[in-house]
C-alpha positions as CSV (number, residue, x, y, z in Angstrom):
1,M,-1.5,127.9,-15.6
2,P,0.8,126.8,-18.5
3,A,-0.4,129.6,-20.8
4,S,3.2,130.7,-21.6
5,N,6.6,130.8,-20.3
6,T,9.1,133.6,-20.1
7,S,9.9,133.1,-23.8
8,G,6.4,134.1,-24.9
9,L,5.7,130.8,-26.6
10,L,2.3,129.3,-25.8
11,D,2.2,125.6,-25.0
12,V,-1.0,124.8,-27.0
13,P,-1.1,121.1,-26.2
14,A,-1.0,121.9,-22.5
15,L,-3.7,124.5,-22.9
16,R,-5.9,122.0,-24.7
17,K,-5.4,119.5,-21.9
18,R,-6.3,122.2,-19.3
19,A,-9.5,122.9,-21.2
20,K,-10.4,119.2,-21.2
21,R,-9.7,118.9,-17.5
22,L,-11.9,121.9,-16.8
23,L,-14.7,120.5,-18.8
24,K,-14.5,117.2,-16.9
25,A,-14.4,119.0,-13.6
26,L,-17.4,121.1,-14.5
27,N,-19.4,118.0,-15.5
28,N,-18.4,116.5,-12.1
29,H,-19.8,119.6,-10.4
30,E,-16.3,120.8,-9.4
31,A,-14.3,123.8,-10.6
32,D,-16.6,126.4,-9.0
33,D,-14.4,129.3,-9.9
34,A,-14.5,128.3,-13.6
35,R,-18.3,127.9,-13.3
36,V,-18.6,131.5,-11.9
37,Q,-16.4,132.9,-14.7
38,L,-18.4,131.2,-17.4
39,H,-21.7,132.4,-15.8
40,T,-20.2,135.9,-15.9
41,L,-19.4,135.5,-19.6
42,G,-23.0,134.5,-20.3
43,I,-22.6,130.7,-20.3
44,P,-24.7,129.7,-17.2
45,G,-24.6,125.9,-17.9
46,P,-25.3,123.4,-16.5
47,D,-24.3,121.7,-19.8
48,Y,-20.9,122.8,-21.0
49,R,-18.9,122.1,-24.2
50,L,-15.2,121.9,-24.8
51,A,-15.5,125.2,-26.8
52,D,-16.7,126.9,-23.6
53,T,-13.7,125.8,-21.5
54,Q,-11.3,126.6,-24.4
55,W,-12.7,130.1,-24.5
56,L,-12.1,130.4,-20.8
57,V,-8.6,129.2,-21.1
58,A,-7.9,131.6,-23.9
59,R,-9.2,134.5,-21.9
60,E,-7.0,133.6,-19.0
61,A,-4.0,133.6,-21.4
62,G,-4.9,137.1,-22.6
63,F,-6.9,136.4,-25.8
64,A,-10.5,137.2,-26.7
65,S,-11.2,133.7,-28.0
66,W,-9.6,130.3,-28.6
67,P,-9.4,130.9,-32.4
68,K,-7.4,134.1,-31.8
69,L,-5.1,132.2,-29.5
70,I,-4.5,129.6,-32.2
71,A,-4.0,132.3,-34.9
72,H,-1.4,133.9,-32.7
73,T,0.6,130.8,-32.2
74,D,0.3,129.8,-35.9
75,S,1.6,133.3,-36.9
76,I,4.7,132.9,-34.6
77,E,5.4,129.5,-36.1
78,F,5.0,130.8,-39.6
79,A,7.4,133.7,-39.0
80,A,10.0,131.3,-37.6
81,R,9.8,129.1,-40.7
82,H,9.9,132.0,-43.1
83,P,12.1,134.8,-41.6
84,D,12.6,136.5,-45.0
85,F,9.0,136.3,-46.3
86,S,7.5,139.8,-47.0
87,T,4.2,140.8,-48.5
88,T,5.7,144.0,-49.9
89,G,3.2,146.4,-51.5
90,E,0.3,144.4,-50.1
91,A,-1.1,146.7,-47.4
92,N,-3.5,148.5,-49.7
93,V,-4.6,145.3,-51.5
94,Q,-8.1,143.9,-51.4
95,H,-7.9,140.1,-51.5
96,W,-11.0,138.7,-53.2
97,R,-12.1,135.1,-52.8
98,C,-15.3,133.2,-53.3
99,G,-15.4,132.2,-49.6
100,N,-13.6,132.8,-46.3
101,D,-11.4,129.7,-46.4
102,I,-8.0,131.4,-46.9
103,E,-8.4,134.6,-44.8
104,H,-7.0,132.8,-41.7
105,G,-4.1,131.4,-43.6
106,L,-3.3,134.8,-45.2
107,R,-3.3,136.5,-41.8
108,I,-1.0,133.9,-40.3
109,A,1.4,134.4,-43.2
110,G,1.5,138.1,-42.5
111,F,-0.8,139.5,-45.2
112,S,-2.2,142.8,-44.0
113,G,-4.5,143.9,-46.8
114,S,-8.3,143.8,-46.6
115,F,-10.2,140.6,-47.3
116,Q,-13.4,140.5,-49.4
117,M,-15.6,137.5,-49.7
118,F,-18.0,136.9,-52.5
119,D,-19.7,133.6,-51.8
120,D,-22.9,133.5,-53.8
121,P,-23.0,129.9,-55.2
122,M,-23.7,130.8,-58.8
123,V,-23.2,127.2,-59.8
124,M,-26.7,126.6,-58.4
125,G,-30.1,128.0,-59.0
126,P,-31.3,130.9,-61.2
127,V,-28.6,133.4,-62.4
128,P,-30.7,135.4,-64.9
129,V,-30.2,138.7,-66.7
130,L,-32.1,141.1,-64.5
131,P,-31.7,144.7,-63.1
132,D,-29.4,144.6,-60.1
133,D,-32.0,144.8,-57.4
134,E,-34.2,142.1,-59.0
135,Y,-31.2,139.9,-59.6
136,W,-30.2,139.9,-55.9
137,A,-33.8,139.4,-54.8
138,V,-34.0,136.3,-57.0
139,R,-30.7,134.9,-55.6
140,A,-31.8,135.6,-52.0
141,V,-35.1,133.6,-52.5
142,Y,-33.2,130.7,-54.0
143,I,-30.5,130.6,-51.3
144,E,-33.1,130.9,-48.5
145,Q,-35.1,127.9,-49.9
146,A,-32.1,125.8,-50.9
147,F,-30.1,126.1,-47.7
148,G,-32.8,126.8,-45.1
149,L,-31.4,130.1,-44.1
150,S,-33.4,133.1,-42.9
151,M,-34.1,135.8,-45.4
152,R,-32.6,138.3,-43.0
153,D,-29.3,136.5,-42.8
154,V,-29.2,136.1,-46.6
155,E,-29.9,139.7,-47.2
156,Q,-27.3,140.8,-44.6
157,R,-24.6,138.8,-46.4
158,Q,-25.7,140.3,-49.7
159,V,-25.5,143.8,-48.4
160,V,-21.8,143.3,-47.5
161,Q,-21.0,141.9,-50.9
162,R,-23.0,144.5,-52.8
163,K,-21.3,147.3,-50.9
164,A,-17.8,145.8,-51.6
165,L,-18.7,145.6,-55.3
166,A,-20.1,149.2,-55.4
167,Q,-16.8,150.6,-53.9
168,L,-14.6,149.2,-56.7
169,N,-13.2,152.0,-58.9
170,A,-10.1,153.0,-60.9
171,D,-8.1,153.5,-57.7
172,S,-8.8,149.9,-56.4
173,E,-6.0,147.4,-55.9
174,L,-7.3,143.8,-56.3
175,V,-5.7,140.4,-56.0
176,L,-8.1,137.6,-56.9
177,W,-7.5,134.0,-55.6
178,C,-9.1,131.3,-57.7
179,E,-8.9,127.6,-58.7
180,A,-10.1,125.8,-61.7
181,D,-13.7,124.8,-60.8
182,A,-16.9,126.4,-61.9
183,Y,-17.6,127.9,-58.5
184,D,-14.4,129.9,-58.6
185,Q,-14.4,130.7,-62.3
186,L,-17.9,132.1,-62.1
187,F,-16.9,134.2,-59.2
188,L,-13.9,135.4,-61.3
189,I,-16.0,136.5,-64.3
190,R,-18.8,137.9,-62.1
191,L,-16.3,140.2,-60.4
192,L,-14.4,141.2,-63.5
193,A,-17.7,141.9,-65.3
194,S,-18.8,144.1,-62.4
195,L,-15.8,146.5,-62.6
196,P,-16.9,150.0,-63.5
197,A,-13.4,150.9,-64.6
198,M,-10.0,149.2,-64.9
199,P,-8.5,149.2,-61.4
200,R,-5.0,150.6,-60.8
201,R,-3.9,147.1,-59.8
202,L,-5.6,143.9,-60.9
203,E,-3.9,140.6,-60.4
204,L,-4.8,136.9,-60.3
205,I,-3.5,133.9,-58.4
206,E,-5.0,130.9,-60.1
207,I,-4.1,127.2,-59.9
208,S,-5.6,123.9,-61.1
209,R,-3.4,121.5,-59.2
210,M,-0.9,121.5,-56.4
211,P,2.4,119.6,-56.4
212,G,2.3,116.9,-53.7
213,V,-1.4,117.0,-53.4
214,E,-3.0,113.8,-54.8
215,R,-6.5,115.2,-55.0
216,F,-6.4,119.0,-55.1
217,I,-9.9,120.4,-54.3
218,G,-9.2,124.0,-53.6
219,I,-6.9,126.8,-52.3
220,G,-8.7,126.6,-48.9
221,Q,-7.0,123.2,-48.2
222,L,-3.5,124.7,-48.5
223,A,-1.3,125.7,-45.5
224,P,-0.2,129.3,-44.9
225,D,3.3,128.3,-46.1
226,V,1.8,127.4,-49.5
227,L,-0.2,130.6,-49.7
228,A,3.0,132.5,-49.2
229,W,4.6,130.4,-52.0
230,L,1.7,131.3,-54.3
231,W,2.0,135.0,-53.7
232,P,4.9,135.7,-56.1
233,Q,3.1,133.7,-58.8
234,R,0.3,136.2,-59.2
235,R,-0.1,137.8,-62.7
236,P,-1.6,141.0,-63.9
237,L,-4.9,141.0,-65.8
238,G,-5.6,143.5,-68.5
239,E,-8.6,144.9,-70.5
240,D,-8.7,141.7,-72.6
241,A,-9.4,139.6,-69.6
242,V,-12.1,142.0,-68.4
243,A,-13.7,142.0,-71.9
244,L,-13.7,138.2,-72.0
245,A,-15.3,138.0,-68.5
246,R,-18.1,140.3,-69.5
247,K,-18.7,138.2,-72.6
248,A,-18.7,135.0,-70.6
249,W,-20.9,136.4,-67.8
250,A,-23.5,137.6,-70.4
251,A,-23.4,134.1,-72.0
252,F,-23.8,132.3,-68.7
253,T,-26.8,134.4,-67.6
254,A,-28.6,134.3,-71.0
255,P,-31.7,132.1,-71.4
256,D,-30.2,130.6,-74.5
257,P,-27.0,128.6,-73.7
258,R,-25.5,128.5,-77.3
259,D,-23.0,131.3,-76.7
260,W,-22.1,129.7,-73.4
261,A,-21.4,126.4,-75.2
262,R,-19.2,128.2,-77.8
263,L,-17.1,129.8,-75.1
264,A,-16.9,126.5,-73.3
265,A,-15.4,124.9,-76.3
266,T,-12.7,127.6,-76.8
267,H,-9.3,128.0,-75.1
268,H,-8.9,131.5,-73.7
269,T,-5.3,132.7,-73.3
270,E,-6.4,135.6,-71.0
271,L,-8.2,133.2,-68.6
272,P,-7.0,129.7,-69.4
273,L,-9.1,127.9,-66.8
274,L,-12.4,129.5,-67.9
275,G,-13.2,127.2,-70.8
276,P,-13.0,123.9,-68.9
277,A,-15.0,125.3,-66.0
278,L,-17.7,126.6,-68.4
279,A,-17.8,123.2,-70.1
280,R,-18.2,121.4,-66.8
281,Q,-21.0,123.7,-65.7
282,L,-22.7,123.3,-69.1
283,Q,-23.1,119.6,-68.2
284,E,-25.5,120.6,-65.4
285,L,-28.1,121.1,-68.1
286,P,-30.2,117.9,-68.7
287,G,-28.3,115.3,-70.6
288,A,-29.7,114.6,-74.0
289,D,-29.8,110.8,-73.4
290,D,-31.0,110.6,-69.8
291,G,-32.3,114.1,-68.7
292,L,-29.9,114.2,-65.8
293,S,-27.3,116.8,-64.9
294,L,-23.8,115.4,-64.6
295,T,-23.9,115.8,-60.8
296,Q,-27.2,113.8,-60.6
297,R,-25.7,111.2,-62.9
298,L,-22.6,110.8,-60.8
299,I,-24.7,110.4,-57.6
300,L,-26.7,107.6,-59.1
301,R,-23.5,106.0,-60.5
302,I,-21.9,106.0,-57.0
303,L,-25.0,104.3,-55.5
304,A,-25.1,101.8,-58.3
305,D,-21.5,101.0,-57.8
306,A,-21.4,100.9,-54.0
307,G,-24.9,100.1,-53.0
308,E,-26.6,102.0,-50.2
309,L,-24.5,104.4,-48.3
310,P,-24.9,107.3,-45.8
311,A,-25.4,110.5,-47.8
312,G,-22.2,112.0,-46.4
313,K,-20.1,109.1,-47.7
314,V,-21.7,109.6,-51.2
315,F,-20.6,113.2,-51.0
316,G,-17.1,112.1,-50.1
317,Q,-17.0,109.6,-53.0
318,L,-18.2,112.3,-55.4
319,M,-15.5,114.8,-54.4
320,L,-12.6,112.3,-54.1
321,R,-13.2,110.0,-57.0
322,Y,-16.1,110.8,-59.4
323,E,-16.4,114.5,-59.9
324,P,-13.9,115.7,-62.7
325,L,-13.8,119.2,-61.4
326,P,-14.9,119.4,-57.7
327,Y,-16.9,122.5,-56.8
328,L,-19.5,121.5,-54.2
329,G,-19.6,122.0,-50.5
330,D,-21.5,119.6,-48.3
331,M,-24.6,121.7,-48.0
332,M,-24.6,122.5,-51.7
333,F,-24.5,118.7,-52.4
334,H,-27.4,118.2,-50.0
335,A,-29.4,120.8,-51.8
336,L,-28.8,119.1,-55.2
337,L,-29.5,115.7,-53.8
338,R,-33.0,116.6,-52.5
339,P,-34.8,116.8,-55.9
340,L,-33.7,113.2,-56.5
341,I,-35.3,112.1,-53.2
342,D,-38.3,114.4,-53.1
343,A,-39.5,114.0,-56.7
344,P,-42.9,112.4,-57.3
345,Q,-41.0,109.6,-58.9
346,P,-37.8,109.5,-56.8
347,L,-34.5,108.3,-58.2
348,V,-33.0,108.0,-54.7
349,H,-34.6,106.6,-51.5
350,E,-33.6,108.0,-48.2
351,E,-34.0,106.2,-44.8
352,S,-35.2,108.3,-41.9
353,G,-32.7,109.6,-39.4
354,D,-31.3,112.7,-37.8
355,A,-28.5,114.5,-39.6
356,W,-28.9,114.3,-43.4
357,S,-25.3,113.2,-43.8
358,R,-25.9,110.0,-41.8
359,R,-29.1,109.0,-43.5
360,V,-28.6,105.9,-45.7
361,I,-29.6,106.4,-49.3
362,R,-29.9,104.0,-52.2
363,I,-30.8,104.2,-55.9
364,T,-34.4,103.3,-56.8
365,E,-35.5,101.0,-59.7
366,L,-36.4,104.1,-61.7
367,G,-32.9,105.5,-61.0
368,E,-31.3,102.3,-62.3
369,Q,-33.5,102.4,-65.4
370,I,-32.5,106.0,-66.1
371,L,-28.8,105.2,-65.5
372,R,-29.0,102.3,-68.0
373,G,-30.5,104.7,-70.6
374,Q,-33.9,102.9,-70.6
375,V,-35.8,106.0,-69.4
376,N,-35.2,109.8,-69.8
377,W,-35.9,111.6,-66.6
378,L,-37.4,114.5,-68.5
379,D,-40.3,112.2,-69.3
380,C,-40.9,111.7,-65.5
381,T,-41.8,115.4,-64.9
382,P,-39.0,116.4,-62.6
383,A,-39.3,119.8,-60.9
384,E,-38.3,123.0,-62.6
385,R,-34.7,124.0,-62.1
386,W,-32.2,126.5,-63.4
387,V,-28.6,126.4,-64.6
388,G,-27.2,129.9,-65.0
389,G,-29.8,131.8,-67.0
390,V,-31.4,128.7,-68.5
391,Q,-34.7,127.7,-67.0
392,I,-35.5,124.0,-67.4
393,I,-39.3,123.3,-67.6
394,V,-40.0,119.8,-69.0
395,D,-43.1,120.7,-71.0
396,Q,-41.5,123.8,-72.7
397,S,-38.8,122.1,-74.9
398,P,-36.0,122.5,-72.5
399,W,-32.4,122.8,-73.5
400,V,-30.3,119.6,-73.3
401,V,-26.6,119.0,-73.7
402,S,-24.6,116.1,-75.2
403,G,-21.5,114.7,-73.6
404,E,-19.5,116.6,-76.1
405,G,-21.0,119.9,-75.2
406,Q,-23.5,120.6,-78.0
407,V,-26.8,122.1,-76.9
408,W,-30.2,122.1,-78.5
409,R,-33.9,122.2,-77.7
410,R,-35.5,118.9,-76.9
């Protein structure tokens, strides 16, 4: 098998071809040895996937899985390109990120510190001021309902994150990896506001754009080489940044958004990307003129401009062209799209189909009227929703926001 030669370099294209040939042979009722091995590994068939034969090929090459094989070859290639790169002083560092999208890249680049993921999507659903246990319970219920996850899975993920937060102390060494959008900036202030004491080492890697990238979405799209390039650009954070984070977190989770609006309109030297992110997230409150969040308004605008489209293509247009500060994943987008479809008076019509991303959607007549400013959606009794700590109930004088960021009771 062309797993490697005497040089130790794996021929990955040849291994991929072997996995495809094995899959074809299995589907043709051939390759009995491979069938027996897969059965032993707990994959009895008779229907096989490419991932199954890739796993078998990886094991034959001495790896526990296909992803581990790829990680190994990527690491060798990275080391060849960057023979002088060193992550000096990094072994004791906790790398904190609002997802797991850069862990693989960091490992390939040679980072050996621990990796901590905090992926609670605080840009969505209730984020109220509550005692710790009650707060996490509220978040769990929302995530279960919004994303169709089991409560057990949600709580297990929370346990890991809560444990990591609880272990932070004055001896901790932290490097935080963030970009400019609200998802990341809320993660940043949430983590900083949670610190029980100033850590021995607290550093931030933060970017809003990437040279050579026409539409920068996030750090997760960057190659390991670029993550290594970012490493020397980290900067220390002091008590002033932590104090600002605590102030911003309190404002975001408050039921009254006026302090939030004031912080959003201010430039903060300690955390320069925070103000614009808070300002963008503030626009998720109902617009004063139409009652829509900015995300809802942009979805309707895309459908008005392009006509009916599969929902997945609407998401692509939103991220690539319309959203000023992209922050959504595809499932987050779907969760925000549902209220426009499921409302008693829907703004978006959805055709039937299998996967939600392939279902064709189009703007309704009511959606067009709201987009033209002829109707305010708050007068159409949309469902209750939350933005941060602000609960939006249409018959209780909800907070609204102007395009310039002023907030008031309707």
